[in-house]
N, C-alpha and C positions, 0 to 999 in steps of 0.2 A: 595405568594407575590402578592400584588396588581398590576393590569395592568395599566400602564400609557401610554397614546397614543402620547403625545407630549414631546419634550425636556423640555418645561416649567413645565409640570406636574411632570416630573422626578426630575427637580431641586427643585420644591416646596416640594415634598415628601422627597428628600434627606436632605433639610434644616431642616424640622421637625424632621427627624430621627436623624440627628447630634445634634440638640438641645436637644432632649430627651436623647441621649447618654451622652452629657455633663452634663445634670441635674442628670442622674443616677450616673455618676462618682463623681460628687460633693457631692451628698447625701451619697454615699458609703464611701467617704473620711471621712466625719464627723462621720459616724456611725461605722466605722471599729475601733476595739480596737487594731489591729495589726499595728505596725509602718510601716513595709514594704508595707502592703496593702494600707495604707493611702497615702504613697508616690506614689505608682503605680497609684492610682485613681486620684491623683492630675495631674500627667503627662498625663494620658488619657483624663481627662476633658479638659485640655489645647489643646490637639491634636484635640479633636472634635470641639472646638471653632475655631481652625485654619482651619479645614475642612470647617466649615460654611463660613468663609471668602473667601476661594477658590471657593466655590459653588456660593456665592453671586457675585464674580468677573465674573464667567461664565455667570450668568444671565444678568449682565450688558453688557458683550461682545456680547451676542446673541441679545440684544436689540440695538446694535450699539453704545453703550455708552462707548467705550474704548477698548483698547487692553487687551487681556487675559494675565495676569502675568504668568511667568514661575514658576510653583511651585517647591520648593526645599523640597523634601521628606527627612525626617530624616532617617538616617540609624539605624539599630538595635543597633549599638554601641552608637550612639548619644542618642537614647531613654534610654539605660541603664545608660549612663553618667548623663542624666537629673534625672533619678530615684535615682542615688546615691547622687546627690546634694540635691534633695528634701528629700531624706531619712534622711540626716543629719539634715535638718530643722524640719522634722517630729518628731524627738526625743523630742522636746520641746513642742509639741502640743498633749495634751491628746485627745484620741478618746472617743466617747461615749460608745464604746464597745457593741453596740446593734446588730451588724451584724457579723455573723461568717465569718471570712475572706475566708475560703475555699468555703463556699456557695456563697459569693459575687464574687469570682473568677469564679466559675461555671456559675453564671448568666451572668457575663460579657463575658465569652467565648461564650455562646449561642447568646448574642447580637452581638458580633463581627462576628460570623459565618453568622448570618442573614444579616447584612449590607454588608459583603463581597459578599455573594450570590447576593444581590440586585445590587451592583455595577458591579459585573461580568456580570450580565444580561444586565445592561445598556450599557456596552461597545459594545454590538452588536445591541441593540435596538435604540440607539440615532440616530437622523438624522444628527446632526452636528458633523463634525470631531473634533471640539474643545471639545464638550461634551463627545464624545467617549474617547478622549485622557485623559481628566481630570478624568473621572470615572475609566479609566484604572489605572491611578496613585493612585487614592483613594483606589481602590481595593487592590493594592499592600501595601499601608499603613495600611489598615485594617488587611491584612494578617500578617503584622509585629506586630500589636497590639495583634492579636490572639496568635501568637507565644510567645510574651512576657508574656501574661496572663497564657498560658499553662505552661511555664517555671516557673512562680512564684507559680502556684498551685502545681507543682511537688516539688518545694523547700519547700513549706509549709507542704505538706502531706507526702512526701517521701524524707526527707533531705539526708539520707544516700545514696540513689540511685542517687539523684540529684548531690551530690558531686562526686560520681564515674563517672557519665555521663559527667559532666562538666570538671573535671580535670583529670580523669583517676586515681584518688587516691583510694588506698585501705585503708579502715578505720580500718581494723583489724591488720595493720602492715605488711601484706603479700605482 
């Protein structure tokens, strides 16, 4: 991980990272041939854009240009509800099918692990309490993204086990 010595350097890097994440998810949405993957990438792209707005608000606050808004982090249930809503819309949108959804999930999982680690580090490195608090909140959100992606990868690659784990359902009738 790159070393950032000031909160402003951390903010600048976090903004670039969130922008790159949003771009990755937007491209993955277009290239994925799997409807659920497209829906997931749509939700995550929007989440990364929301993170950018929160970080931009922190930058303004640290410059004395206003109060820091209280972020409302979506719960896992809210993320899943958004996903279900977008999933319905995704049925009408054809994907290009150039990206294997399992590989896309794996790449996204690695990206979420890296940004989670970055934000976790920032929670102790930042000078400002406001920056520490925001990066702590973003760390938690990135962890939820990671959990969502891992869950979706399991659904895609091991659906029988996924249903057993989620519902405690026995698929063989036993």
